[in-house]
Each structure stands twice: as structure tokens, then as C-alpha cells.
ZADREN-799727 format. One record per atom (N, C-alpha, C): atom name; z, y, x; residue in one letter; residue number from 1. Coordinates in Angstrom, 3 decimals, decimal comma. Layout:
BEGIN
site atom->CA; c3->Z; c2->Y; c1->X; rest->a; nr->NUM
...
***
This chain:
BEGIN
site atom->N; c3->89,288; c2->118,527; c1->107,257; rest->x; nr->1
site atom->CA; c3->90,172; c2->117,641; c1->108,261; rest->x; nr->1
site atom->C; c3->89,224; c2->116,746; c1->108,802; rest->x; nr->1
site atom->N; c3->89,410; c2->116,597; c1->110,152; rest->x; nr->2
site atom->CA; c3->88,760; c2->115,548; c1->110,796; rest->x; nr->2
site atom->C; c3->89,318; c2->114,084; c1->111,034; rest->x; nr->2
site atom->N; c3->89,122; c2->113,093; c1->110,632; rest->x; nr->3
site atom->CA; c3->89,831; c2->111,960; c1->110,717; rest->x; nr->3
site atom->C; c3->89,169; c2->111,269; c1->112,150; rest->x; nr->3
site atom->N; c3->89,993; c2->110,866; c1->113,017; rest->x; nr->4
site atom->CA; c3->89,398; c2->110,339; c1->114,127; rest->x; nr->4
site atom->C; c3->89,841; c2->108,622; c1->114,228; rest->x; nr->4
site atom->N; c3->90,424; c2->108,088; c1->113,323; rest->x; nr->5
site atom->CA; c3->90,435; c2->106,928; c1->113,429; rest->x; nr->5
site atom->C; c3->91,342; c2->106,187; c1->112,439; rest->x; nr->5
site atom->N; c3->91,660; c2->104,791; c1->112,274; rest->x; nr->6
site atom->CA; c3->92,641; c2->104,216; c1->111,434; rest->x; nr->6
site atom->C; c3->93,912; c2->103,610; c1->112,338; rest->x; nr->6
site atom->N; c3->95,359; c2->103,462; c1->112,142; rest->x; nr->7
site atom->CA; c3->96,145; c2->102,799; c1->112,689; rest->x; nr->7
site atom->C; c3->95,796; c2->101,001; c1->112,549; rest->x; nr->7
site atom->N; c3->95,819; c2->100,610; c1->113,299; rest->x; nr->8
site atom->CA; c3->95,238; c2->99,071; c1->113,671; rest->x; nr->8
site atom->C; c3->96,487; c2->98,283; c1->112,563; rest->x; nr->8
site atom->N; c3->97,636; c2->98,581; c1->112,664; rest->x; nr->9
site atom->CA; c3->98,546; c2->98,048; c1->111,548; rest->x; nr->9
site atom->C; c3->98,196; c2->98,343; c1->110,092; rest->x; nr->9
site atom->N; c3->97,786; c2->99,191; c1->109,937; rest->x; nr->10
site atom->CA; c3->97,597; c2->99,801; c1->108,705; rest->x; nr->10
site atom->C; c3->96,266; c2->98,988; c1->108,310; rest->x; nr->10
site atom->N; c3->94,984; c2->98,640; c1->108,946; rest->x; nr->11
site atom->CA; c3->94,056; c2->97,885; c1->109,155; rest->x; nr->11
site atom->C; c3->94,452; c2->96,382; c1->108,519; rest->x; nr->11
site atom->N; c3->95,435; c2->95,903; c1->109,325; rest->x; nr->12
site atom->CA; c3->95,919; c2->94,799; c1->109,400; rest->x; nr->12
site atom->C; c3->96,862; c2->94,630; c1->108,103; rest->x; nr->12
site atom->N; c3->97,314; c2->95,228; c1->107,336; rest->x; nr->13
site atom->CA; c3->98,112; c2->95,556; c1->106,118; rest->x; nr->13
site atom->C; c3->97,088; c2->95,378; c1->105,110; rest->x; nr->13
site atom->N; c3->96,280; c2->96,239; c1->105,246; rest->x; nr->14
site atom->CA; c3->94,925; c2->96,433; c1->103,831; rest->x; nr->14
site atom->C; c3->94,129; c2->95,192; c1->103,899; rest->x; nr->14
site atom->N; c3->94,069; c2->94,301; c1->104,921; rest->x; nr->15
site atom->CA; c3->93,698; c2->92,932; c1->105,279; rest->x; nr->15
site atom->C; c3->94,160; c2->91,749; c1->104,363; rest->x; nr->15
site atom->N; c3->95,624; c2->92,220; c1->104,707; rest->x; nr->16
site atom->CA; c3->96,651; c2->91,096; c1->104,336; rest->x; nr->16
site atom->C; c3->96,882; c2->91,587; c1->102,651; rest->x; nr->16
site atom->N; c3->96,972; c2->92,705; c1->102,429; rest->x; nr->17
site atom->CA; c3->96,836; c2->92,700; c1->100,904; rest->x; nr->17
site atom->C; c3->95,749; c2->91,786; c1->100,449; rest->x; nr->17
site atom->N; c3->94,731; c2->92,278; c1->100,477; rest->x; nr->18
site atom->CA; c3->93,546; c2->91,576; c1->100,098; rest->x; nr->18
site atom->C; c3->93,487; c2->90,371; c1->99,904; rest->x; nr->18
site atom->N; c3->94,195; c2->89,589; c1->101,135; rest->x; nr->19
site atom->CA; c3->94,405; c2->87,988; c1->101,259; rest->x; nr->19
site atom->C; c3->95,215; c2->87,888; c1->99,908; rest->x; nr->19
site atom->N; c3->96,455; c2->88,658; c1->100,169; rest->x; nr->20
site atom->CA; c3->97,655; c2->88,195; c1->99,131; rest->x; nr->20
site atom->C; c3->96,996; c2->88,493; c1->97,762; rest->x; nr->20
site atom->N; c3->96,048; c2->89,563; c1->97,365; rest->x; nr->21
site atom->CA; c3->95,761; c2->89,662; c1->95,942; rest->x; nr->21
site atom->C; c3->94,509; c2->88,830; c1->95,358; rest->x; nr->21
site atom->N; c3->93,911; c2->88,436; c1->96,528; rest->x; nr->22
site atom->CA; c3->92,418; c2->87,489; c1->96,043; rest->x; nr->22
site atom->C; c3->92,952; c2->86,389; c1->94,891; rest->x; nr->22
site atom->N; c3->91,827; c2->86,335; c1->93,989; rest->x; nr->23
site atom->CA; c3->90,880; c2->86,856; c1->93,820; rest->x; nr->23
site atom->C; c3->91,015; c2->88,259; c1->92,868; rest->x; nr->23
site atom->N; c3->91,935; c2->88,943; c1->92,749; rest->x; nr->24
site atom->CA; c3->92,334; c2->90,187; c1->92,135; rest->x; nr->24
site atom->C; c3->91,801; c2->91,347; c1->93,212; rest->x; nr->24
site atom->N; c3->91,033; c2->92,395; c1->92,740; rest->x; nr->25
site atom->CA; c3->90,995; c2->93,168; c1->93,265; rest->x; nr->25
site atom->C; c3->92,069; c2->94,364; c1->93,357; rest->x; nr->25
site atom->N; c3->92,526; c2->94,932; c1->94,526; rest->x; nr->26
site atom->CA; c3->93,409; c2->96,239; c1->94,781; rest->x; nr->26
site atom->C; c3->92,829; c2->97,248; c1->95,053; rest->x; nr->26
site atom->N; c3->93,650; c2->98,496; c1->94,666; rest->x; nr->27
site atom->CA; c3->93,343; c2->99,361; c1->95,142; rest->x; nr->27
site atom->C; c3->94,508; c2->100,615; c1->95,627; rest->x; nr->27
site atom->N; c3->93,830; c2->101,630; c1->96,202; rest->x; nr->28
site atom->CA; c3->95,149; c2->102,599; c1->96,572; rest->x; nr->28
site atom->C; c3->94,752; c2->103,560; c1->97,019; rest->x; nr->28
site atom->N; c3->95,588; c2->104,714; c1->97,416; rest->x; nr->29
site atom->CA; c3->94,922; c2->106,094; c1->98,487; rest->x; nr->29
site atom->C; c3->95,411; c2->105,809; c1->99,878; rest->x; nr->29
site atom->N; c3->94,703; c2->106,568; c1->101,011; rest->x; nr->30
site atom->CA; c3->94,999; c2->106,510; c1->102,155; rest->x; nr->30
site atom->C; c3->95,514; c2->107,947; c1->102,578; rest->x; nr->30
site atom->N; c3->96,321; c2->108,045; c1->103,492; rest->x; nr->31
site atom->CA; c3->97,065; c2->109,267; c1->103,749; rest->x; nr->31
site atom->C; c3->96,995; c2->109,645; c1->105,379; rest->x; nr->31
site atom->N; c3->96,451; c2->110,627; c1->105,763; rest->x; nr->32
site atom->CA; c3->96,285; c2->110,872; c1->107,400; rest->x; nr->32
site atom->C; c3->97,468; c2->111,932; c1->107,794; rest->x; nr->32
site atom->N; c3->98,033; c2->111,395; c1->108,920; rest->x; nr->33
site atom->CA; c3->98,894; c2->112,129; c1->109,859; rest->x; nr->33
site atom->C; c3->97,864; c2->112,790; c1->111,558; rest->x; nr->33
site atom->N; c3->97,786; c2->113,911; c1->111,717; rest->x; nr->34
site atom->CA; c3->97,208; c2->114,355; c1->112,648; rest->x; nr->34
site atom->C; c3->95,990; c2->113,543; c1->113,007; rest->x; nr->34
site atom->N; c3->94,750; c2->113,424; c1->112,232; rest->x; nr->35
site atom->CA; c3->93,756; c2->112,899; c1->112,353; rest->x; nr->35
site atom->C; c3->93,549; c2->111,523; c1->112,263; rest->x; nr->35
site atom->N; c3->94,642; c2->110,304; c1->112,098; rest->x; nr->36
site atom->CA; c3->94,769; c2->109,235; c1->112,022; rest->x; nr->36
site atom->C; c3->95,410; c2->109,007; c1->110,596; rest->x; nr->36
site atom->N; c3->94,383; c2->107,856; c1->110,090; rest->x; nr->37
site atom->CA; c3->94,796; c2->107,203; c1->108,571; rest->x; nr->37
site atom->C; c3->95,943; c2->106,510; c1->108,999; rest->x; nr->37
site atom->N; c3->97,056; c2->106,562; c1->108,467; rest->x; nr->38
site atom->CA; c3->98,248; c2->105,864; c1->108,794; rest->x; nr->38
site atom->C; c3->99,189; c2->105,305; c1->107,515; rest->x; nr->38
site atom->N; c3->98,533; c2->105,381; c1->106,169; rest->x; nr->39
site atom->CA; c3->99,403; c2->105,227; c1->105,562; rest->x; nr->39
site atom->C; c3->98,582; c2->104,518; c1->104,088; rest->x; nr->39
site atom->N; c3->98,994; c2->103,790; c1->103,496; rest->x; nr->40
site atom->CA; c3->98,395; c2->103,211; c1->102,382; rest->x; nr->40
site atom->C; c3->99,237; c2->103,533; c1->100,880; rest->x; nr->40
site atom->N; c3->98,862; c2->103,885; c1->100,013; rest->x; nr->41
site atom->CA; c3->100,245; c2->104,040; c1->98,838; rest->x; nr->41
site atom->C; c3->99,535; c2->103,498; c1->97,475; rest->x; nr->41
site atom->N; c3->100,204; c2->102,618; c1->96,970; rest->x; nr->42
site atom->CA; c3->99,486; c2->102,135; c1->95,274; rest->x; nr->42
site atom->C; c3->100,078; c2->102,994; c1->94,475; rest->x; nr->42
site atom->N; c3->99,243; c2->103,766; c1->93,649; rest->x; nr->43
site atom->CA; c3->99,911; c2->104,517; c1->92,537; rest->x; nr->43
site atom->C; c3->100,552; c2->103,855; c1->91,552; rest->x; nr->43
site atom->N; c3->101,394; c2->104,657; c1->90,560; rest->x; nr->44
site atom->CA; c3->101,972; c2->103,966; c1->89,557; rest->x; nr->44
site atom->C; c3->101,131; c2->103,748; c1->88,540; rest->x; nr->44
site atom->N; c3->101,125; c2->102,984; c1->87,887; rest->x; nr->45
site atom->CA; c3->100,075; c2->102,672; c1->86,779; rest->x; nr->45
site atom->C; c3->98,828; c2->102,000; c1->87,057; rest->x; nr->45
site atom->N; c3->98,743; c2->101,829; c1->88,564; rest->x; nr->46
site atom->CA; c3->97,404; c2->100,659; c1->88,804; rest->x; nr->46
site atom->C; c3->97,635; c2->99,471; c1->88,124; rest->x; nr->46
site atom->N; c3->96,137; c2->99,375; c1->87,520; rest->x; nr->47
site atom->CA; c3->95,832; c2->97,852; c1->87,076; rest->x; nr->47
site atom->C; c3->94,754; c2->97,063; c1->87,992; rest->x; nr->47
site atom->N; c3->95,107; c2->95,997; c1->88,198; rest->x; nr->48
site atom->CA; c3->94,167; c2->95,193; c1->89,236; rest->x; nr->48
site atom->C; c3->93,620; c2->94,431; c1->88,071; rest->x; nr->48
site atom->N; c3->92,265; c2->93,700; c1->88,462; rest->x; nr->49
site atom->CA; c3->91,722; c2->92,566; c1->87,749; rest->x; nr->49
site atom->C; c3->90,805; c2->91,631; c1->88,909; rest->x; nr->49
site atom->N; c3->90,192; c2->90,764; c1->88,096; rest->x; nr->50
site atom->CA; c3->89,157; c2->90,075; c1->89,039; rest->x; nr->50
site atom->C; c3->87,981; c2->90,711; c1->89,000; rest->x; nr->50
site atom->N; c3->87,523; c2->91,786; c1->88,541; rest->x; nr->51
site atom->CA; c3->86,431; c2->92,259; c1->88,045; rest->x; nr->51
site atom->C; c3->86,561; c2->94,264; c1->89,312; rest->x; nr->51
site atom->N; c3->87,647; c2->94,663; c1->88,895; rest->x; nr->52
site atom->CA; c3->87,995; c2->96,004; c1->89,405; rest->x; nr->52
site atom->C; c3->89,292; c2->96,074; c1->89,445; rest->x; nr->52
site atom->N; c3->89,658; c2->97,412; c1->89,765; rest->x; nr->53
site atom->CA; c3->91,192; c2->98,002; c1->90,239; rest->x; nr->53
site atom->C; c3->90,870; c2->99,542; c1->89,415; rest->x; nr->53
site atom->N; c3->92,152; c2->99,761; c1->88,622; rest->x; nr->54
site atom->CA; c3->91,715; c2->101,027; c1->87,916; rest->x; nr->54
site atom->C; c3->93,107; c2->101,866; c1->88,397; rest->x; nr->54
site atom->N; c3->92,878; c2->103,057; c1->89,061; rest->x; nr->55
site atom->CA; c3->93,782; c2->104,071; c1->89,436; rest->x; nr->55
site atom->C; c3->94,149; c2->105,162; c1->88,387; rest->x; nr->55
site atom->N; c3->95,176; c2->105,536; c1->88,188; rest->x; nr->56
site atom->CA; c3->95,545; c2->106,613; c1->87,500; rest->x; nr->56
site atom->C; c3->95,621; c2->108,106; c1->88,252; rest->x; nr->56
site atom->N; c3->94,517; c2->108,560; c1->88,299; rest->x; nr->57
site atom->CA; c3->94,417; c2->109,852; c1->89,233; rest->x; nr->57
site atom->C; c3->95,451; c2->111,220; c1->89,147; rest->x; nr->57
site atom->N; c3->95,845; c2->110,564; c1->87,846; rest->x; nr->58
site atom->CA; c3->96,886; c2->111,855; c1->87,461; rest->x; nr->58
site atom->C; c3->98,228; c2->111,612; c1->88,430; rest->x; nr->58
site atom->N; c3->98,460; c2->110,340; c1->88,655; rest->x; nr->59
site atom->CA; c3->99,614; c2->110,049; c1->89,733; rest->x; nr->59
site atom->C; c3->99,380; c2->110,092; c1->91,253; rest->x; nr->59
site atom->N; c3->98,137; c2->110,710; c1->91,472; rest->x; nr->60
site atom->CA; c3->97,684; c2->110,951; c1->93,167; rest->x; nr->60
site atom->C; c3->98,620; c2->111,972; c1->93,660; rest->x; nr->60
site atom->N; c3->98,972; c2->111,840; c1->94,832; rest->x; nr->61
site atom->CA; c3->99,845; c2->112,846; c1->95,752; rest->x; nr->61
site atom->C; c3->99,251; c2->113,830; c1->95,855; rest->x; nr->61
site atom->N; c3->99,728; c2->115,143; c1->95,765; rest->x; nr->62
site atom->CA; c3->99,018; c2->116,521; c1->95,436; rest->x; nr->62
site atom->C; c3->99,236; c2->116,985; c1->96,779; rest->x; nr->62
site atom->N; c3->98,729; c2->116,946; c1->98,000; rest->x; nr->63
site atom->CA; c3->99,067; c2->117,243; c1->99,350; rest->x; nr->63
site atom->C; c3->97,825; c2->117,123; c1->100,205; rest->x; nr->63
site atom->N; c3->98,174; c2->117,760; c1->101,257; rest->x; nr->64
site atom->CA; c3->96,871; c2->118,288; c1->102,205; rest->x; nr->64
site atom->C; c3->96,257; c2->116,840; c1->103,119; rest->x; nr->64
site atom->N; c3->97,311; c2->115,774; c1->103,049; rest->x; nr->65
site atom->CA; c3->97,059; c2->114,625; c1->103,892; rest->x; nr->65
site atom->C; c3->96,159; c2->113,635; c1->103,208; rest->x; nr->65
site atom->N; c3->96,000; c2->113,654; c1->102,212; rest->x; nr->66
site atom->CA; c3->95,149; c2->112,801; c1->101,601; rest->x; nr->66
site atom->C; c3->93,761; c2->112,386; c1->102,344; rest->x; nr->66
site atom->N; c3->93,727; c2->111,241; c1->102,406; rest->x; nr->67
site atom->CA; c3->92,443; c2->111,091; c1->103,247; rest->x; nr->67
site atom->C; c3->91,212; c2->110,477; c1->102,482; rest->x; nr->67
site atom->N; c3->91,282; c2->109,661; c1->101,409; rest->x; nr->68
site atom->CA; c3->90,565; c2->108,812; c1->100,796; rest->x; nr->68
site atom->C; c3->91,234; c2->107,461; c1->99,988; rest->x; nr->68
site atom->N; c3->90,935; c2->106,592; c1->99,806; rest->x; nr->69
site atom->CA; c3->90,898; c2->105,385; c1->99,184; rest->x; nr->69
site atom->C; c3->90,686; c2->104,000; c1->100,048; rest->x; nr->69
site atom->N; c3->91,537; c2->103,075; c1->99,556; rest->x; nr->70
site atom->CA; c3->91,317; c2->101,743; c1->99,999; rest->x; nr->70
site atom->C; c3->91,098; c2->100,754; c1->98,783; rest->x; nr->70
site atom->N; c3->90,121; c2->100,051; c1->98,968; rest->x; nr->71
site atom->CA; c3->90,187; c2->98,690; c1->97,736; rest->x; nr->71
site atom->C; c3->89,666; c2->97,606; c1->98,258; rest->x; nr->71
site atom->N; c3->89,599; c2->96,608; c1->97,423; rest->x; nr->72
site atom->CA; c3->89,020; c2->95,279; c1->98,176; rest->x; nr->72
site atom->C; c3->87,782; c2->94,971; c1->97,074; rest->x; nr->72
site atom->N; c3->87,085; c2->94,141; c1->97,853; rest->x; nr->73
site atom->CA; c3->85,863; c2->93,371; c1->97,020; rest->x; nr->73
site atom->C; c3->86,003; c2->92,015; c1->97,458; rest->x; nr->73
site atom->N; c3->87,034; c2->91,259; c1->96,270; rest->x; nr->74
site atom->CA; c3->87,229; c2->89,746; c1->96,598; rest->x; nr->74
site atom->C; c3->85,840; c2->88,950; c1->96,617; rest->x; nr->74
site atom->N; c3->84,689; c2->89,066; c1->96,223; rest->x; nr->75
site atom->CA; c3->83,323; c2->88,659; c1->96,498; rest->x; nr->75
site atom->C; c3->82,921; c2->88,963; c1->97,999; rest->x; nr->75
site atom->N; c3->83,584; c2->89,797; c1->98,578; rest->x; nr->76
site atom->CA; c3->83,131; c2->89,952; c1->100,261; rest->x; nr->76
site atom->C; c3->81,985; c2->90,938; c1->100,530; rest->x; nr->76
site atom->N; c3->81,390; c2->91,177; c1->99,321; rest->x; nr->77
site atom->CA; c3->80,199; c2->92,132; c1->99,403; rest->x; nr->77
site atom->C; c3->81,093; c2->93,667; c1->99,839; rest->x; nr->77
site atom->N; c3->80,790; c2->93,914; c1->101,435; rest->x; nr->78
site atom->CA; c3->81,408; c2->95,218; c1->101,627; rest->x; nr->78
site atom->C; c3->80,537; c2->96,642; c1->101,520; rest->x; nr->78
site atom->N; c3->79,787; c2->96,613; c1->100,275; rest->x; nr->79
site atom->CA; c3->79,252; c2->98,211; c1->100,264; rest->x; nr->79
site atom->C; c3->79,441; c2->98,361; c1->98,835; rest->x; nr->79
site atom->N; c3->79,452; c2->99,954; c1->98,827; rest->x; nr->80
site atom->CA; c3->80,250; c2->100,473; c1->97,529; rest->x; nr->80
site atom->C; c3->79,087; c2->100,158; c1->96,192; rest->x; nr->80
site atom->N; c3->79,769; c2->99,917; c1->95,493; rest->x; nr->81
site atom->CA; c3->79,334; c2->99,619; c1->93,899; rest->x; nr->81
site atom->C; c3->79,240; c2->100,879; c1->92,971; rest->x; nr->81
site atom->N; c3->78,549; c2->100,785; c1->92,337; rest->x; nr->82
site atom->CA; c3->78,007; c2->102,238; c1->91,381; rest->x; nr->82
site atom->C; c3->79,367; c2->102,980; c1->90,882; rest->x; nr->82
site atom->N; c3->80,341; c2->101,793; c1->90,635; rest->x; nr->83
site atom->CA; c3->81,726; c2->102,718; c1->90,128; rest->x; nr->83
site atom->C; c3->82,474; c2->102,866; c1->91,553; rest->x; nr->83
site atom->N; c3->82,265; c2->102,517; c1->92,688; rest->x; nr->84
site atom->CA; c3->82,791; c2->102,772; c1->93,649; rest->x; nr->84
site atom->C; c3->82,451; c2->104,483; c1->94,095; rest->x; nr->84
site atom->N; c3->81,126; c2->104,799; c1->93,815; rest->x; nr->85
site atom->CA; c3->80,369; c2->105,749; c1->94,278; rest->x; nr->85
site atom->C; c3->80,605; c2->107,107; c1->93,186; rest->x; nr->85
site atom->N; c3->81,144; c2->106,856; c1->92,007; rest->x; nr->86
site atom->CA; c3->81,456; c2->107,535; c1->90,909; rest->x; nr->86
site atom->C; c3->82,991; c2->107,558; c1->91,227; rest->x; nr->86
site atom->N; c3->83,992; c2->106,980; c1->92,154; rest->x; nr->87
site atom->CA; c3->85,319; c2->106,998; c1->92,182; rest->x; nr->87
site atom->C; c3->85,501; c2->108,014; c1->93,414; rest->x; nr->87
site atom->N; c3->85,005; c2->107,532; c1->94,478; rest->x; nr->88
site atom->CA; c3->84,942; c2->107,895; c1->95,876; rest->x; nr->88
site atom->C; c3->85,289; c2->109,751; c1->96,144; rest->x; nr->88
site atom->N; c3->84,196; c2->110,626; c1->95,314; rest->x; nr->89
site atom->CA; c3->84,762; c2->111,731; c1->95,392; rest->x; nr->89
site atom->C; c3->85,566; c2->112,409; c1->94,807; rest->x; nr->89
site atom->N; c3->86,484; c2->111,812; c1->94,237; rest->x; nr->90
site atom->CA; c3->87,463; c2->111,871; c1->93,397; rest->x; nr->90
site atom->C; c3->88,993; c2->111,932; c1->94,252; rest->x; nr->90
site atom->N; c3->88,706; c2->110,857; c1->95,302; rest->x; nr->91
site atom->CA; c3->89,953; c2->110,663; c1->95,968; rest->x; nr->91
site atom->C; c3->90,093; c2->110,984; c1->97,209; rest->x; nr->91
site atom->N; c3->89,259; c2->111,915; c1->98,132; rest->x; nr->92
site atom->CA; c3->89,108; c2->112,144; c1->99,321; rest->x; nr->92
site atom->C; c3->87,721; c2->111,786; c1->99,976; rest->x; nr->92
site atom->N; c3->87,821; c2->111,990; c1->101,404; rest->x; nr->93
site atom->CA; c3->86,580; c2->111,863; c1->102,273; rest->x; nr->93
site atom->C; c3->86,322; c2->110,607; c1->102,865; rest->x; nr->93
site atom->N; c3->87,460; c2->109,913; c1->102,891; rest->x; nr->94
site atom->CA; c3->86,750; c2->108,755; c1->103,623; rest->x; nr->94
site atom->C; c3->87,474; c2->107,210; c1->102,714; rest->x; nr->94
site atom->N; c3->86,547; c2->106,502; c1->102,628; rest->x; nr->95
site atom->CA; c3->87,107; c2->105,267; c1->101,825; rest->x; nr->95
site atom->C; c3->86,594; c2->103,753; c1->102,303; rest->x; nr->95
site atom->N; c3->87,789; c2->102,887; c1->102,449; rest->x; nr->96
site atom->CA; c3->87,595; c2->101,646; c1->102,920; rest->x; nr->96
site atom->C; c3->87,398; c2->100,317; c1->102,073; rest->x; nr->96
site atom->N; c3->86,616; c2->99,769; c1->102,335; rest->x; nr->97
site atom->CA; c3->86,241; c2->98,739; c1->101,478; rest->x; nr->97
site atom->C; c3->86,806; c2->97,155; c1->102,239; rest->x; nr->97
site atom->N; c3->87,875; c2->96,525; c1->102,001; rest->x; nr->98
site atom->CA; c3->88,269; c2->95,312; c1->102,648; rest->x; nr->98
site atom->C; c3->87,410; c2->94,068; c1->101,720; rest->x; nr->98
site atom->N; c3->87,155; c2->93,339; c1->102,311; rest->x; nr->99
site atom->CA; c3->86,576; c2->91,975; c1->101,577; rest->x; nr->99
site atom->C; c3->86,769; c2->90,494; c1->102,232; rest->x; nr->99
site atom->N; c3->86,623; c2->89,427; c1->101,295; rest->x; nr->100
site atom->CA; c3->86,674; c2->88,176; c1->101,779; rest->x; nr->100
site atom->C; c3->85,802; c2->87,755; c1->103,000; rest->x; nr->100
site atom->N; c3->86,413; c2->87,108; c1->104,090; rest->x; nr->101
site atom->CA; c3->87,741; c2->86,540; c1->104,029; rest->x; nr->101
site atom->C; c3->88,786; c2->87,399; c1->104,524; rest->x; nr->101
site atom->N; c3->88,491; c2->88,671; c1->104,417; rest->x; nr->102
site atom->CA; c3->89,896; c2->89,502; c1->104,874; rest->x; nr->102
site atom->C; c3->90,100; c2->89,336; c1->106,317; rest->x; nr->102
site atom->N; c3->89,140; c2->89,077; c1->107,326; rest->x; nr->103
site atom->CA; c3->89,466; c2->89,015; c1->109,108; rest->x; nr->103
site atom->C; c3->89,340; c2->90,817; c1->109,285; rest->x; nr->103
site atom->N; c3->89,078; c2->90,630; c1->110,919; rest->x; nr->104
site atom->CA; c3->89,321; c2->91,918; c1->111,235; rest->x; nr->104
site atom->C; c3->87,685; c2->92,518; c1->111,018; rest->x; nr->104
site atom->N; c3->86,852; c2->91,575; c1->110,809; rest->x; nr->105
site atom->CA; c3->85,617; c2->91,872; c1->110,493; rest->x; nr->105
site atom->C; c3->84,942; c2->92,535; c1->109,321; rest->x; nr->105
site atom->N; c3->85,788; c2->92,221; c1->108,246; rest->x; nr->106
site atom->CA; c3->85,407; c2->92,146; c1->107,035; rest->x; nr->106
site atom->C; c3->85,968; c2->93,492; c1->106,298; rest->x; nr->106
site atom->N; c3->85,572; c2->94,463; c1->106,918; rest->x; nr->107
site atom->CA; c3->86,322; c2->95,928; c1->106,104; rest->x; nr->107
site atom->C; c3->84,518; c2->97,061; c1->106,608; rest->x; nr->107
site atom->N; c3->84,829; c2->97,815; c1->105,670; rest->x; nr->108
site atom->CA; c3->83,810; c2->99,076; c1->106,441; rest->x; nr->108
site atom->C; c3->84,531; c2->100,263; c1->105,728; rest->x; nr->108
site atom->N; c3->83,922; c2->101,594; c1->106,284; rest->x; nr->109
site atom->CA; c3->84,380; c2->102,972; c1->106,064; rest->x; nr->109
site atom->C; c3->83,430; c2->103,443; c1->105,425; rest->x; nr->109
site atom->N; c3->83,383; c2->104,445; c1->104,515; rest->x; nr->110
site atom->CA; c3->82,372; c2->105,089; c1->103,837; rest->x; nr->110
site atom->C; c3->82,663; c2->106,579; c1->103,556; rest->x; nr->110
site atom->N; c3->81,819; c2->107,510; c1->103,466; rest->x; nr->111
site atom->CA; c3->82,022; c2->108,665; c1->103,275; rest->x; nr->111
site atom->C; c3->82,037; c2->109,114; c1->101,596; rest->x; nr->111
site atom->N; c3->82,513; c2->109,862; c1->101,054; rest->x; nr->112
site atom->CA; c3->82,633; c2->109,911; c1->99,415; rest->x; nr->112
site atom->C; c3->81,318; c2->109,852; c1->99,168; rest->x; nr->112
site atom->N; c3->80,408; c2->110,323; c1->99,591; rest->x; nr->113
site atom->CA; c3->78,700; c2->110,470; c1->98,775; rest->x; nr->113
site atom->C; c3->78,179; c2->108,727; c1->98,910; rest->x; nr->113
site atom->N; c3->78,890; c2->107,563; c1->99,757; rest->x; nr->114
site atom->CA; c3->78,585; c2->106,713; c1->100,218; rest->x; nr->114
site atom->C; c3->77,938; c2->106,051; c1->101,467; rest->x; nr->114
site atom->N; c3->77,730; c2->106,990; c1->102,130; rest->x; nr->115
site atom->CA; c3->77,088; c2->106,759; c1->103,826; rest->x; nr->115
site atom->C; c3->77,883; c2->106,317; c1->104,373; rest->x; nr->115
site atom->N; c3->77,589; c2->105,154; c1->105,150; rest->x; nr->116
site atom->CA; c3->78,512; c2->104,605; c1->105,901; rest->x; nr->116
site atom->C; c3->79,274; c2->105,468; c1->106,876; rest->x; nr->116
site atom->N; c3->80,490; c2->105,364; c1->107,108; rest->x; nr->117
site atom->CA; c3->81,117; c2->106,465; c1->108,342; rest->x; nr->117
site atom->C; c3->81,940; c2->105,451; c1->109,336; rest->x; nr->117
site atom->N; c3->81,795; c2->105,633; c1->110,475; rest->x; nr->118
site atom->CA; c3->82,580; c2->105,316; c1->111,807; rest->x; nr->118
site atom->C; c3->84,093; c2->105,768; c1->111,831; rest->x; nr->118
site atom->N; c3->84,539; c2->104,621; c1->111,890; rest->x; nr->119
site atom->CA; c3->86,312; c2->104,944; c1->112,300; rest->x; nr->119
site atom->C; c3->86,730; c2->103,786; c1->112,997; rest->x; nr->119
site atom->N; c3->87,300; c2->104,524; c1->114,333; rest->x; nr->120
site atom->CA; c3->87,886; c2->103,812; c1->115,257; rest->x; nr->120
site atom->C; c3->88,949; c2->103,302; c1->115,021; rest->x; nr->120
site atom->N; c3->89,314; c2->102,203; c1->115,298; rest->x; nr->121
site atom->CA; c3->91,061; c2->101,494; c1->115,049; rest->x; nr->121
site atom->C; c3->91,605; c2->101,507; c1->116,135; rest->x; nr->121
site atom->N; c3->92,588; c2->102,315; c1->116,075; rest->x; nr->122
site atom->CA; c3->93,585; c2->102,551; c1->117,092; rest->x; nr->122
site atom->C; c3->95,141; c2->102,422; c1->117,020; rest->x; nr->122
site atom->N; c3->95,673; c2->101,717; c1->118,180; rest->x; nr->123
site atom->CA; c3->96,867; c2->101,534; c1->118,430; rest->x; nr->123
site atom->C; c3->98,045; c2->102,194; c1->117,500; rest->x; nr->123
***
């Protein structure tokens, strides 16, 4: 699957969820349609906290449109932690981190191995 970008409305939603959840971390999965990441899903049983969020991966949808994950770093650090690097390969290829102050510059995308990934924001 080749991902060409993320919908601006979805990115804005993820930043808003980060603001609303702050100082707690949130996490969920991303789905794509025709190469554009366009949907975010919270999984049943997800536990959020000040230091981390835990997803129950057995609740993850089993479909070919799963693109990866999105979660917040309330501390504003926009690079993956060791826990993130263990989690990423289990949930797809593209992983977004949004962080404080949750503005349009406060996010990054990474491949499952932790390398930065360029992701175009599309209308």
C-alpha cells in the first residue's frame, strides 16, 4: 500500500483530540482509502494515561485499509519512544505523533521502524 497523504480534516481532528485529552495520552489506529489516510478509530478497551495509552490489539480491525496508528505525546516530544518503536510494527506502516501545543506544526509521521516519513496534507 502506498500512502500519498493525510486528510487535513483528520489531522485537525487528531490535534483537537490531543488538546482535549491533554495531559493524558490518546492512541488509536489509522485507516486509508485510495492511498489517503482518512479515518481514525479508537479501539474498544483502550486505556489512556498521563504517561502512555494502551491499545488492545485483539480489537484492531482486520482489513486491508489499516494504515498505522496515531497517538499523542503531551510532553511535546515529537519523536518515538522505545515503547513506540515496539508498538509501531504491530499496527501498520505509518504512525503519527501529535504533541503539545497541538497546532498544525505539532505532529510528525514515522515508518514502523521509526524513520521519519514525509506525509502530504491534502484537502
